[in-house]
N, C-alpha and C positions, 0 to 999 in steps of 0.2 A: 378489654380486647387484646388484639394478636398481639402476642409480642414478632417485633421486627427478626428479620430473620436475610442478614445482608450479611458483609465480609468479615471477617474475625473471627474465624472457630481456634483459634489459641486458649489455652487456658487459662485466661484469661477475661474471654471475650463475654461482654455481660448481655442479655437481654431486655432490650429496650420495647418499651409497647409507643403504638404508634400516638398514643396520647403525650408522651413524653417526647417524643420527636416532634408534634404541635409547639409543644412550650416551648423547650429549644429552638425550633424555625422563627418564632416569632416573639420571642423573648417576654413568654407566660409566665406568674409566679404556680401556677397550679392548673386543675384539667375545671375551674370553674368559670376560669376566665375565657376557656375556649367557646367562642362562635361559630355557628355556622358558614360564615364568610371564610375563616382561619379552614374549614377543614376542606372548604371547595377549594379553597389558593392551595393547601399544600399537593392537594390529588394534584390540580389542573399543573403542577411545578410538578409532582414525581413521573405525571405522565409525559412531561415533555423532556425531562432526563432521561426518561427508558428510551425514547425516541431518539432522541439523540447517539445514547448509550449502542443501541443496535444500530444504527445508521454508522456510525463507528468503526463499528464490531467486524459490520458487514463489511466495510471499506479497506478494512487494514486486517482484513484474514486472509495468511499465509496461502500461496495455489500448492497444495502439493499434487506434484505428480501422480499418481494412479501407476503402482509397480506393476509390471507387465508381467504375464504369467510364462513358462516356461515352454509353452505351447504358443506365445504370440508370435508375428512376424515382425522382425526387427528392420 
């Protein structure tokens, strides 16, 4: 599986697979316990989190005014 690429780029960062994330999220002991329902639920929850994060990021993005060029009228 693809390693999870999220925050944490320091020297102690560990790549965590999606399987490990699903196991941790639902308290499963290993990958053999993952069902299709776990996968669908995990994907749906991640989508909701991403949508919420995107919405908040747009909402709180600072409005930085454009710098004026030397020939712009004041």
